C-alpha positions in Angstrom: 17.3 -18.4 7.6 16.3 -15.6 6.0 12.2 -14.7 6.7 9.3 -16.4 8.0 6.1 -14.2 6.6 6.0 -10.5 4.8 2.9 -8.3 5.7 1.7 -5.5 3.3 -0.1 -2.9 4.6 -2.3 0.1 3.8 -2.4 3.1 5.4 -5.2 4.5 7.4 -8.4 6.9 5.2 -6.5 10.5 4.3 -7.8 13.9 5.6 -9.3 14.7 2.1 -11.9 17.2 2.5 -12.5 18.0 -1.4 -11.8 14.4 -2.2 -9.3 14.7 -4.6 -7.0 11.9 -6.2 -3.3 13.4 -3.4 -1.2 10.6 -5.3 2.5 12.0 -4.2 1.1 15.3 -3.1 2.8 16.2 1.2 -0.3 17.6 3.7 -2.2 14.3 2.7 -2.2 12.8 6.5 -4.4 10.0 8.6 -8.2 11.7 9.5 -8.7 10.7 13.4 -10.5 7.2 11.7 -7.4 6.5 10.0 -5.7 7.2 12.5 -7.8 4.2 14.7 -8.2 2.3 11.3 -3.8 2.3 11.8 -4.4 1.3 15.3 -6.0 -1.8 14.8 -4.5 -3.4 11.9 -1.0 -2.9 14.3 -2.8 -4.4 16.0 -4.4 -7.1 14.1 -0.4 -7.9 13.2 0.1 -8.0 17.5 -2.2 -10.0 17.9 -0.2 -12.8 15.3 2.2 -13.6 18.2 5.2 -13.8 15.2 8.2 -11.3 16.0 8.8 -9.1 14.2 12.1 -8.1 13.0 12.0 -4.8 10.8 9.1 -2.0 9.5 9.4 -0.3 6.7 7.4 2.5 5.2 6.5 4.4 2.5 7.5 7.8 2.6 4.9 10.0 2.1 3.2 11.5 5.3 0.0 8.9 5.1 1.9 5.7 6.3 4.1 7.5 8.2 1.8 7.9 10.4 -0.6 4.1 10.0 3.3 3.4 11.1 3.6 4.8 14.3 1.3 2.0 16.2 3.3 -0.5 15.1 6.1 1.5 16.4 4.3 1.8 19.6 3.2 -1.7 20.2 6.1 -2.8 18.8 8.8 -1.1 19.9 10.6 -1.4 16.2 11.7 2.2 14.3 10.2 2.6 10.5 13.4 2.2 7.8 12.0 4.6 5.3 11.9 3.2 1.5 11.5 5.2 -1.4 10.4 1.8 -3.9 6.9 1.1 -1.4 5.6 4.9 -3.0 2.8 5.2 -4.3 3.1 5.2 -8.2 2.7 8.8 -9.7 -0.3 9.7 -11.9 -1.4 13.3 -13.7 -4.0 13.5 -12.6 -3.4 13.9 -8.8 -4.6 17.4 -7.0 -7.3 16.4 -9.2 -11.2 15.5 -8.4 -11.6 12.0 -10.7 -15.4 12.4 -11.6 -13.6 16.3 -12.7 -11.2 15.4 -14.7 -12.6 12.5 -16.4 -15.1 15.2 -17.7 -12.7 17.1 -19.4 -11.8 15.7 -22.7 -8.4 17.0 -22.4 -8.0 14.4 -20.1 -9.1 12.1 -22.1 -5.5 11.1 -23.6 -4.3 10.1 -21.3 -6.9 6.9 -21.3 -5.7 5.8 -23.7 -3.7 2.7 -22.6 -5.3 0.9 -19.1 -3.6 -1.4 -19.4 0.3 0.4 -19.0 -1.3 3.3 -17.4 -0.5 5.8 -19.6 -1.7 7.8 -16.8 1.2 7.5 -14.4 3.8 4.9 -14.1 3.8 1.3 -15.8 2.4 -1.3 -13.1 5.3 -3.4 -14.2 7.7 -0.8 -13.3 5.5 -0.2 -9.7 5.7 -4.1 -9.3 9.7 -4.2 -10.0 10.4 -1.7 -7.4 8.1 -3.2 -4.5 9.0 -6.9 -5.3 12.9 -5.4 -5.3 12.5 -4.5 -2.0 10.5 -6.6 -0.7 12.9 -9.1 -1.1 15.8 -6.6 0.7 13.8 -7.2 3.2 13.7 -10.5 3.2 16.6 -11.5 3.1 18.2 -8.2 5.5 17.1 -10.0 8.7 17.6 -13.9 10.0 14.2 -14.9 10.7 10.5 -13.8 12.1 8.7 -11.2 9.8 8.2 -7.8 8.1 6.1 -5.3 8.5 5.5 -3.0 4.5 3.3 0.2 4.8 2.7 1.0 1.5 0.0 1.8 -0.6 -3.7 0.6 -2.3 -2.1 0.5 -5.9 1.1 -1.3 -4.6 -0.1 -3.9 -2.4 -2.9 -4.4 -5.1 -0.9 -4.7 -8.7 1.5 -6.4 -6.3 -0.4 -10.2 -5.7 -1.9 -9.9 -9.0 2.2 -10.2 -10.6 2.5 -13.2 -7.6 -1.2 -14.8 -8.8 0.4 -15.2 -12.5 -2.9 -12.4 -13.4 -2.6 -9.2 -15.5 -1.8 -6.7 -13.7 -3.7 -4.3 -15.8 -7.5 -3.4 -13.8 -10.5 -1.7 -12.8 -9.1 0.4 -9.7 -12.8 0.6 -8.6 -12.1 -3.2 -7.9 -9.2 -3.4 -6.2 -9.2 -6.1 -2.9 -6.8 -3.8 -0.3 -9.3 -1.6 1.6 -7.7 0.5 4.4 -5.8 -0.6 7.2 -6.1 -4.1 5.2 -3.5 -7.1 5.7 -2.0 -8.8 2.1 0.5 -11.4 3.8 3.1 -13.3 2.1 6.1 -16.1 2.2 8.6 -16.2 0.0 9.6 -19.9 -1.6 13.3 -20.5 -2.8 12.2 -17.7 -5.5 9.0 -17.1 -6.2 7.3 -15.1 -3.8 3.0 -16.8 -2.3 0.8 -15.1 -1.0 -1.3 -16.7 2.2 -3.3 -14.5 3.9 -5.3 -11.2 3.2 -7.5 -9.3 6.0 -9.7 -6.5 7.2 -9.0 -5.6 10.4 -9.7 -2.2 10.6 -13.4 -1.2 10.9 -13.8 0.8 7.6 -17.9 1.8 7.5 -18.3 4.9 6.8 -15.0 6.0 5.4 -14.3 8.2 2.5 -11.6 5.9 0.5 -11.7 8.1 -2.3 -7.7 9.1 -3.1 -6.0 6.8 -4.2 -4.1 6.7 -7.5 
């Protein structure tokens, strides 16, 4: 038997005083509130009383730090998987309001359905679902937790729901330290739950790709 359920967990709030789009840039770890959020996500998953057999994280600092409370509470060390990393983006390190006001940036906005400013959505979905399937079949039973990022989780949700992956980044349903849960039925993913266990009042969430 393979896994029973797979949970895509977004990282907590990032320390980002300059309010830049951080993407894959190094040095962007969790804020104090972000660590609290990550702990609340781990406590939520623990409270489900489902056996967690595998913990996987993106290699970026904020996701590795968000996996730490899962290790503490569940006693599982994370495996690092490059396939669940944040997508590339030409606006890394920039404040988006300033970047979009610059005419030199407008050429990157020509085809938002791809999107033309970064890694194609279809490619993100393919690599994340490949990582999900490998994780699903690598354990004999129980659940898998994958700590990832907003865009990979959201476009995976859209693809599983049969919706276009083109979207308005301001309208994503993927809060900090949220948990989106899936089951694999035959060869088809089905979303079975979404939860926002962390208190995010006053959180700064402007750096996601």
